[in-house]
MARRO-486584 format. One record per residue (C-alpha): x, y, z; residue number from 1; residue in three letters. Coordinates in nm, 2 decimals. Example, Ala and Ser with C-alpha at 12.3 -4.5 7.8 and 13.67 -1.06 7.14 Angstrom:
% MARRO-486584
+--------+--------+--------+-----+-----+
!     xx !     yy !     zz !   i !  aa !
+--------+--------+--------+-----+-----+
!   1.23 !  -0.45 !   0.78 !   1 ! ALA !
!   1.37 !  -0.11 !   0.71 !   2 ! SER !
+--------+--------+--------+-----+-----+
END
This chain:
% MARRO-486584
+--------+--------+--------+-----+-----+
!     xx !     yy !     zz !   i !  aa !
+--------+--------+--------+-----+-----+
!   0.00 !   0.00 !   0.00 !   1 ! UNK !
!   0.14 !   0.34 !  -0.09 !   2 ! UNK !
!   0.23 !   0.58 !   0.19 !   3 ! UNK !
!   0.24 !   0.95 !   0.15 !   4 ! UNK !
!   0.46 !   1.20 !   0.34 !   5 ! UNK !
!   0.26 !   1.48 !   0.51 !   6 ! UNK !
!   0.38 !   1.84 !   0.53 !   7 ! UNK !
!   0.45 !   1.78 !   0.90 !   8 ! UNK !
!   0.70 !   1.51 !   0.82 !   9 ! UNK !
!   0.86 !   1.72 !   0.55 !  10 ! UNK !
!   0.89 !   2.01 !   0.79 !  11 ! UNK !
!   1.04 !   1.78 !   1.05 !  12 ! UNK !
!   1.31 !   1.66 !   0.82 !  13 ! UNK !
!   1.39 !   2.00 !   0.68 !  14 ! UNK !
!   1.39 !   2.16 !   1.03 !  15 ! UNK !
!   1.65 !   1.91 !   1.14 !  16 ! UNK !
!   1.88 !   2.07 !   0.89 !  17 ! UNK !
!   1.85 !   2.43 !   1.01 !  18 ! UNK !
!   2.07 !   2.58 !   1.28 !  19 ! UNK !
!   1.89 !   2.57 !   1.61 !  20 ! UNK !
!   1.93 !   2.80 !   1.91 !  21 ! UNK !
!   2.06 !   2.64 !   2.23 !  22 ! UNK !
!   1.77 !   2.53 !   2.45 !  23 ! UNK !
!   1.70 !   2.30 !   2.73 !  24 ! UNK !
!   1.45 !   2.02 !   2.65 !  25 ! UNK !
!   1.40 !   1.66 !   2.72 !  26 ! UNK !
!   1.30 !   1.57 !   2.37 !  27 ! UNK !
!   1.59 !   1.55 !   2.13 !  28 ! UNK !
!   1.55 !   1.59 !   1.75 !  29 ! UNK !
!   1.75 !   1.36 !   1.52 !  30 ! UNK !
!   2.12 !   1.47 !   1.56 !  31 ! UNK !
!   2.20 !   1.51 !   1.19 !  32 ! UNK !
!   2.22 !   1.79 !   0.94 !  33 ! UNK !
!   2.09 !   1.75 !   0.58 !  34 ! UNK !
!   2.24 !   1.93 !   0.28 !  35 ! UNK !
!   2.06 !   2.18 !   0.05 !  36 ! UNK !
!   2.03 !   1.90 !  -0.21 !  37 ! UNK !
!   1.86 !   1.67 !   0.04 !  38 ! UNK !
!   1.62 !   1.95 !   0.15 !  39 ! UNK !
!   1.52 !   2.00 !  -0.21 !  40 ! UNK !
!   1.46 !   1.63 !  -0.25 !  41 ! UNK !
!   1.25 !   1.63 !   0.06 !  42 ! UNK !
!   1.03 !   1.91 !  -0.06 !  43 ! UNK !
!   0.94 !   1.73 !  -0.38 !  44 ! UNK !
!   0.90 !   1.39 !  -0.22 !  45 ! UNK !
!   0.56 !   1.23 !  -0.23 !  46 ! UNK !
!   0.45 !   1.25 !   0.13 !  47 ! UNK !
!   0.38 !   0.95 !   0.35 !  48 ! UNK !
!   0.05 !   0.93 !   0.53 !  49 ! UNK !
!   0.12 !   1.02 !   0.90 !  50 ! UNK !
!  -0.14 !   0.89 !   1.14 !  51 ! UNK !
!  -0.25 !   1.14 !   1.41 !  52 ! UNK !
!  -0.18 !   1.05 !   1.77 !  53 ! UNK !
!  -0.49 !   0.86 !   1.89 !  54 ! UNK !
!  -0.37 !   0.72 !   2.22 !  55 ! UNK !
!  -0.64 !   0.70 !   2.48 !  56 ! UNK !
!  -0.56 !   0.85 !   2.83 !  57 ! UNK !
!  -0.57 !   0.49 !   2.97 !  58 ! UNK !
!  -0.32 !   0.36 !   2.72 !  59 ! UNK !
!  -0.09 !   0.66 !   2.76 !  60 ! UNK !
!  -0.09 !   0.60 !   3.14 !  61 ! UNK !
!  -0.01 !   0.23 !   3.07 !  62 ! UNK !
!   0.28 !   0.33 !   2.86 !  63 ! UNK !
!   0.42 !   0.53 !   3.15 !  64 ! UNK !
!   0.43 !   0.21 !   3.35 !  65 ! UNK !
!   0.56 !  -0.02 !   3.07 !  66 ! UNK !
!   0.87 !   0.06 !   2.86 !  67 ! UNK !
!   0.84 !  -0.08 !   2.51 !  68 ! UNK !
!   1.19 !   0.01 !   2.41 !  69 ! UNK !
!   1.32 !  -0.35 !   2.44 !  70 ! UNK !
!   1.08 !  -0.45 !   2.17 !  71 ! UNK !
!   1.25 !  -0.22 !   1.92 !  72 ! UNK !
!   1.61 !  -0.26 !   2.02 !  73 ! UNK !
!   1.88 !  -0.51 !   1.92 !  74 ! UNK !
!   1.92 !  -0.76 !   2.06 !  75 ! UNK !
!   1.57 !  -0.86 !   2.17 !  76 ! UNK !
!   1.55 !  -1.15 !   2.41 !  77 ! UNK !
!   1.48 !  -1.44 !   2.17 !  78 ! UNK !
!   1.16 !  -1.63 !   2.19 !  79 ! UNK !
!   1.11 !  -1.98 !   2.06 !  80 ! UNK !
!   1.46 !  -1.98 !   1.91 !  81 ! UNK !
!   1.40 !  -1.68 !   1.69 !  82 ! UNK !
!   1.74 !  -1.54 !   1.62 !  83 ! UNK !
!   1.67 !  -1.24 !   1.39 !  84 ! UNK !
!   1.70 !  -0.92 !   1.57 !  85 ! UNK !
!   1.78 !  -0.67 !   1.29 !  86 ! UNK !
!   1.54 !  -0.55 !   1.03 !  87 ! UNK !
!   1.60 !  -0.68 !   0.68 !  88 ! UNK !
!   1.42 !  -0.60 !   0.35 !  89 ! UNK !
!   1.43 !  -0.42 !   0.02 !  90 ! UNK !
!   1.40 !  -0.09 !  -0.16 !  91 ! UNK !
!   1.08 !  -0.17 !  -0.35 !  92 ! UNK !
!   1.14 !  -0.45 !  -0.60 !  93 ! UNK !
!   1.52 !  -0.41 !  -0.59 !  94 ! UNK !
!   1.66 !  -0.75 !  -0.46 !  95 ! UNK !
!   1.97 !  -0.59 !  -0.29 !  96 ! UNK !
!   1.96 !  -0.65 !   0.08 !  97 ! UNK !
!   1.88 !  -0.35 !   0.31 !  98 ! UNK !
!   1.94 !  -0.39 !   0.68 !  99 ! UNK !
!   1.86 !  -0.17 !   0.98 ! 100 ! UNK !
!   1.97 !  -0.22 !   1.34 ! 101 ! UNK !
!   1.81 !  -0.02 !   1.62 ! 102 ! UNK !
!   2.10 !  -0.03 !   1.87 ! 103 ! UNK !
!   1.99 !   0.22 !   2.13 ! 104 ! UNK !
!   1.62 !   0.29 !   2.20 ! 105 ! UNK !
!   1.55 !   0.51 !   2.51 ! 106 ! UNK !
!   1.20 !   0.62 !   2.62 ! 107 ! UNK !
!   1.16 !   0.99 !   2.66 ! 108 ! UNK !
!   1.14 !   1.11 !   3.02 ! 109 ! UNK !
!   0.83 !   1.32 !   2.95 ! 110 ! UNK !
!   0.65 !   1.15 !   2.67 ! 111 ! UNK !
!   0.60 !   0.77 !   2.73 ! 112 ! UNK !
!   0.52 !   0.71 !   2.37 ! 113 ! UNK !
!   0.83 !   0.88 !   2.23 ! 114 ! UNK !
!   1.16 !   0.69 !   2.19 ! 115 ! UNK !
!   1.50 !   0.82 !   2.10 ! 116 ! UNK !
!   1.70 !   0.60 !   1.86 ! 117 ! UNK !
!   2.06 !   0.54 !   1.76 ! 118 ! UNK !
!   2.10 !   0.27 !   1.49 ! 119 ! UNK !
!   2.30 !   0.16 !   1.19 ! 120 ! UNK !
!   2.20 !   0.08 !   0.83 ! 121 ! UNK !
!   2.38 !  -0.15 !   0.58 ! 122 ! UNK !
!   2.33 !  -0.14 !   0.21 ! 123 ! UNK !
!   2.58 !  -0.33 !  -0.01 ! 124 ! UNK !
!   2.92 !  -0.29 !   0.16 ! 125 ! UNK !
!   2.83 !   0.05 !   0.33 ! 126 ! UNK !
!   2.74 !   0.07 !   0.70 ! 127 ! UNK !
!   2.63 !   0.41 !   0.84 ! 128 ! UNK !
!   2.50 !   0.54 !   1.17 ! 129 ! UNK !
!   2.17 !   0.73 !   1.21 ! 130 ! UNK !
!   1.98 !   0.89 !   1.50 ! 131 ! UNK !
!   1.61 !   0.98 !   1.53 ! 132 ! UNK !
!   1.28 !   0.91 !   1.70 ! 133 ! UNK !
!   1.00 !   0.66 !   1.71 ! 134 ! UNK !
!   0.66 !   0.81 !   1.81 ! 135 ! UNK !
!   0.38 !   0.57 !   1.90 ! 136 ! UNK !
!   0.06 !   0.71 !   1.78 ! 137 ! UNK !
!  -0.19 !   0.44 !   1.85 ! 138 ! UNK !
!  -0.23 !   0.11 !   2.04 ! 139 ! UNK !
!  -0.52 !  -0.13 !   1.96 ! 140 ! UNK !
!  -0.62 !  -0.47 !   2.06 ! 141 ! UNK !
!  -0.46 !  -0.74 !   1.85 ! 142 ! UNK !
!  -0.70 !  -0.89 !   1.60 ! 143 ! UNK !
!  -0.68 !  -1.25 !   1.75 ! 144 ! UNK !
!  -0.62 !  -1.28 !   2.12 ! 145 ! UNK !
!  -0.61 !  -1.66 !   2.08 ! 146 ! UNK !
!  -0.26 !  -1.63 !   1.94 ! 147 ! UNK !
!  -0.13 !  -1.58 !   2.29 ! 148 ! UNK !
!  -0.17 !  -1.95 !   2.33 ! 149 ! UNK !
!   0.10 !  -2.01 !   2.07 ! 150 ! UNK !
!   0.37 !  -1.79 !   2.22 ! 151 ! UNK !
!   0.50 !  -2.04 !   2.48 ! 152 ! UNK !
!   0.53 !  -1.78 !   2.75 ! 153 ! UNK !
!   0.56 !  -1.94 !   3.10 ! 154 ! UNK !
!   0.41 !  -1.65 !   3.29 ! 155 ! UNK !
!   0.08 !  -1.68 !   3.10 ! 156 ! UNK !
!  -0.21 !  -1.81 !   3.32 ! 157 ! UNK !
!  -0.45 !  -2.03 !   3.13 ! 158 ! UNK !
!  -0.82 !  -2.04 !   3.21 ! 159 ! UNK !
!  -0.88 !  -2.40 !   3.30 ! 160 ! UNK !
!  -1.22 !  -2.36 !   3.47 ! 161 ! UNK !
!  -1.51 !  -2.57 !   3.35 ! 162 ! UNK !
!  -1.69 !  -2.26 !   3.24 ! 163 ! UNK !
!  -1.38 !  -2.11 !   3.07 ! 164 ! UNK !
!  -1.28 !  -2.13 !   2.71 ! 165 ! UNK !
!  -0.91 !  -2.18 !   2.75 ! 166 ! UNK !
!  -0.81 !  -1.82 !   2.72 ! 167 ! UNK !
!  -0.51 !  -1.65 !   2.88 ! 168 ! UNK !
!  -0.63 !  -1.47 !   3.19 ! 169 ! UNK !
!  -0.34 !  -1.24 !   3.28 ! 170 ! UNK !
!  -0.22 !  -1.11 !   2.94 ! 171 ! UNK !
!  -0.35 !  -0.93 !   2.63 ! 172 ! UNK !
!  -0.22 !  -0.89 !   2.28 ! 173 ! UNK !
!  -0.18 !  -0.55 !   2.11 ! 174 ! UNK !
!  -0.08 !  -0.38 !   1.79 ! 175 ! UNK !
!   0.09 !  -0.04 !   1.80 ! 176 ! UNK !
!   0.14 !   0.20 !   1.51 ! 177 ! UNK !
!   0.42 !   0.46 !   1.52 ! 178 ! UNK !
!   0.58 !   0.72 !   1.30 ! 179 ! UNK !
!   0.96 !   0.72 !   1.28 ! 180 ! UNK !
!   1.22 !   0.98 !   1.16 ! 181 ! UNK !
!   1.59 !   0.89 !   1.13 ! 182 ! UNK !
!   1.87 !   1.09 !   0.98 ! 183 ! UNK !
!   2.24 !   1.02 !   0.92 ! 184 ! UNK !
!   2.54 !   1.21 !   0.78 ! 185 ! UNK !
!   2.82 !   0.98 !   0.67 ! 186 ! UNK !
!   2.93 !   0.92 !   0.40 ! 187 ! UNK !
!   2.65 !   1.16 !   0.27 ! 188 ! UNK !
!   2.34 !   1.30 !   0.44 ! 189 ! UNK !
!   2.03 !   1.09 !   0.43 ! 190 ! UNK !
!   1.69 !   1.07 !   0.60 ! 191 ! UNK !
!   1.44 !   0.79 !   0.67 ! 192 ! UNK !
!   1.08 !   0.85 !   0.76 ! 193 ! UNK !
!   0.76 !   0.64 !   0.76 ! 194 ! UNK !
!   0.55 !   0.41 !   0.98 ! 195 ! UNK !
!   0.65 !   0.13 !   1.22 ! 196 ! UNK !
!   0.41 !  -0.15 !   1.32 ! 197 ! UNK !
!   0.46 !  -0.35 !   1.64 ! 198 ! UNK !
!   0.27 !  -0.65 !   1.76 ! 199 ! UNK !
!   0.32 !  -0.74 !   2.12 ! 200 ! UNK !
!   0.17 !  -0.89 !   2.44 ! 201 ! UNK !
!   0.16 !  -0.74 !   2.79 ! 202 ! UNK !
!   0.07 !  -0.92 !   3.12 ! 203 ! UNK !
!  -0.12 !  -0.75 !   3.40 ! 204 ! UNK !
!   0.21 !  -0.72 !   3.59 ! 205 ! UNK !
!   0.37 !  -0.53 !   3.31 ! 206 ! UNK !
!   0.58 !  -0.80 !   3.14 ! 207 ! UNK !
!   0.60 !  -0.76 !   2.77 ! 208 ! UNK !
!   0.71 !  -0.96 !   2.46 ! 209 ! UNK !
!   0.69 !  -0.96 !   2.09 ! 210 ! UNK !
!   0.39 !  -1.14 !   1.93 ! 211 ! UNK !
!   0.51 !  -1.38 !   1.66 ! 212 ! UNK !
!   0.33 !  -1.57 !   1.39 ! 213 ! UNK !
!   0.16 !  -1.88 !   1.54 ! 214 ! UNK !
!   0.38 !  -2.11 !   1.33 ! 215 ! UNK !
!   0.74 !  -2.07 !   1.22 ! 216 ! UNK !
!   0.75 !  -1.95 !   0.86 ! 217 ! UNK !
!   0.38 !  -1.88 !   0.84 ! 218 ! UNK !
!   0.30 !  -1.53 !   0.71 ! 219 ! UNK !
!   0.01 !  -1.37 !   0.90 ! 220 ! UNK !
!  -0.15 !  -1.13 !   0.65 ! 221 ! UNK !
!  -0.39 !  -1.00 !   0.91 ! 222 ! UNK !
!  -0.12 !  -0.90 !   1.15 ! 223 ! UNK !
!   0.02 !  -0.55 !   1.10 ! 224 ! UNK !
!   0.38 !  -0.69 !   1.12 ! 225 ! UNK !
!   0.29 !  -0.99 !   0.91 ! 226 ! UNK !
!   0.39 !  -1.21 !   1.21 ! 227 ! UNK !
!   0.74 !  -1.08 !   1.24 ! 228 ! UNK !
!   0.68 !  -0.86 !   1.55 ! 229 ! UNK !
!   0.82 !  -0.54 !   1.40 ! 230 ! UNK !
!   0.79 !  -0.40 !   1.05 ! 231 ! UNK !
!   0.90 !  -0.06 !   0.91 ! 232 ! UNK !
!   0.77 !   0.09 !   0.59 ! 233 ! UNK !
!   0.88 !   0.43 !   0.46 ! 234 ! UNK !
!   1.10 !   0.64 !   0.23 ! 235 ! UNK !
!   1.48 !   0.69 !   0.21 ! 236 ! UNK !
!   1.59 !   1.03 !   0.10 ! 237 ! UNK !
!   1.94 !   1.12 !   0.00 ! 238 ! UNK !
!   2.13 !   1.33 !  -0.25 ! 239 ! UNK !
!   2.11 !   1.06 !  -0.52 ! 240 ! UNK !
!   1.75 !   0.97 !  -0.49 ! 241 ! UNK !
!   1.48 !   1.22 !  -0.59 ! 242 ! UNK !
!   1.21 !   1.22 !  -0.47 ! 243 ! UNK !
!   1.31 !   0.92 !  -0.26 ! 244 ! UNK !
!   1.31 !   0.54 !  -0.25 ! 245 ! UNK !
!   1.04 !   0.34 !  -0.07 ! 246 ! UNK !
!   1.16 !   0.06 !   0.15 ! 247 ! UNK !
!   1.01 !  -0.22 !   0.36 ! 248 ! UNK !
!   1.20 !  -0.41 !   0.63 ! 249 ! UNK !
!   1.09 !  -0.65 !   0.91 ! 250 ! UNK !
!   1.23 !  -0.89 !   1.17 ! 251 ! UNK !
!   1.18 !  -1.20 !   0.94 ! 252 ! UNK !
!   1.24 !  -1.11 !   0.58 ! 253 ! UNK !
!   1.06 !  -1.43 !   0.46 ! 254 ! UNK !
!   0.73 !  -1.28 !   0.57 ! 255 ! UNK !
!   0.76 !  -1.00 !   0.31 ! 256 ! UNK !
!   1.00 !  -1.13 !   0.05 ! 257 ! UNK !
!   0.78 !  -1.36 !  -0.16 ! 258 ! UNK !
!   0.53 !  -1.08 !  -0.21 ! 259 ! UNK !
!   0.81 !  -0.86 !  -0.36 ! 260 ! UNK !
!   1.06 !  -1.11 !  -0.51 ! 261 ! UNK !
!   1.02 !  -1.41 !  -0.74 ! 262 ! UNK !
!   1.08 !  -1.74 !  -0.55 ! 263 ! UNK !
!   1.29 !  -1.58 !  -0.27 ! 264 ! UNK !
!   1.23 !  -1.84 !  -0.01 ! 265 ! UNK !
!   1.28 !  -2.21 !  -0.10 ! 266 ! UNK !
!   1.33 !  -2.54 !   0.08 ! 267 ! UNK !
!   1.13 !  -2.66 !   0.38 ! 268 ! UNK !
!   0.87 !  -2.40 !   0.47 ! 269 ! UNK !
!   1.05 !  -2.16 !   0.23 ! 270 ! UNK !
!   1.30 !  -2.07 !   0.50 ! 271 ! UNK !
!   1.61 !  -2.09 !   0.28 ! 272 ! UNK !
!   1.72 !  -1.80 !   0.05 ! 273 ! UNK !
!   1.72 !  -1.89 !  -0.32 ! 274 ! UNK !
!   2.08 !  -1.90 !  -0.43 ! 275 ! UNK !
!   2.01 !  -1.66 !  -0.72 ! 276 ! UNK !
!   1.98 !  -1.39 !  -0.45 ! 277 ! UNK !
!   2.32 !  -1.46 !  -0.29 ! 278 ! UNK !
!   2.49 !  -1.20 !  -0.50 ! 279 ! UNK !
!   2.26 !  -0.93 !  -0.36 ! 280 ! UNK !
!   2.38 !  -0.98 !   0.00 ! 281 ! UNK !
!   2.14 !  -1.26 !   0.10 ! 282 ! UNK !
!   2.40 !  -1.55 !   0.10 ! 283 ! UNK !
!   2.50 !  -1.47 !   0.46 ! 284 ! UNK !
!   2.14 !  -1.43 !   0.60 ! 285 ! UNK !
!   2.17 !  -1.73 !   0.83 ! 286 ! UNK !
!   2.52 !  -1.66 !   0.94 ! 287 ! UNK !
!   2.60 !  -1.50 !   1.28 ! 288 ! UNK !
!   2.72 !  -1.18 !   1.12 ! 289 ! UNK !
!   2.69 !  -0.89 !   1.37 ! 290 ! UNK !
!   2.78 !  -0.63 !   1.12 ! 291 ! UNK !
!   2.64 !  -0.35 !   1.34 ! 292 ! UNK !
!   2.88 !  -0.42 !   1.63 ! 293 ! UNK !
!   3.17 !  -0.18 !   1.67 ! 294 ! UNK !
!   3.51 !  -0.34 !   1.61 ! 295 ! UNK !
!   3.69 !  -0.38 !   1.95 ! 296 ! UNK !
!   3.99 !  -0.16 !   1.99 ! 297 ! UNK !
!   4.32 !  -0.36 !   2.00 ! 298 ! UNK !
!   4.47 !  -0.39 !   2.35 ! 299 ! UNK !
!   4.83 !  -0.30 !   2.41 ! 300 ! UNK !
!   5.07 !  -0.55 !   2.55 ! 301 ! UNK !
!   5.34 !  -0.39 !   2.76 ! 302 ! UNK !
+--------+--------+--------+-----+-----+
END
């Protein structure tokens, strides 16, 4: 589905480029400047649809008690052996691998639905750092509460009474929508903006976790994240792309790949990358390649 960039987002990206007076505030804007060329590209970009903040007072109060930053950040505590913690995907129908790693995600001290982000992106052989924000605009009940039964969470309490229907008594599943704005400088200025979709569960004692597809490798088309917990869709603006390139990334690339690429996933449950995509960066998908980790400084032996 096409997304459009509102004037508000355009202003936000452009404003990040302008010199700002020194001020004291708890809410930090993306720490990156954008060149005149990038500002021009932003102005002519087709806008993304930005959803207005529709959080209810009750949910806003709940977000003050529960910090969702762990669900965005790398690494996320694995569930059911799920190893993917970065976001992988594509620029439109381009088969070249695009990866994003959200390395530091900190909840704002004043706004519980605002998170400050430091991350890295990798495209081809180029790894760059970006900063920005994620702003949760809505939280709704997940479409199928019965999927809590498939998560294997030990803290869940099952209704085993004769009159009960086997539901989980102490937790509920939710879907959150958020806007994001990231910006980076090196080797050239760029900006990312769009919409993030997060599926998660929360117990009555405040424990949280990502909500995965009920079966490994099964795409859930009704789930906002397609069953991958977290999905980001947006536009990448830089000096070489006018008006910008649309991109789509998520926690499990197989949940989005076959709708974009021809025969991307093969083998049992389609969980292996077709070798014809190896040359586009996908040959190492199942390798433990922590490309986002900083290289350790060599120690001196005296």
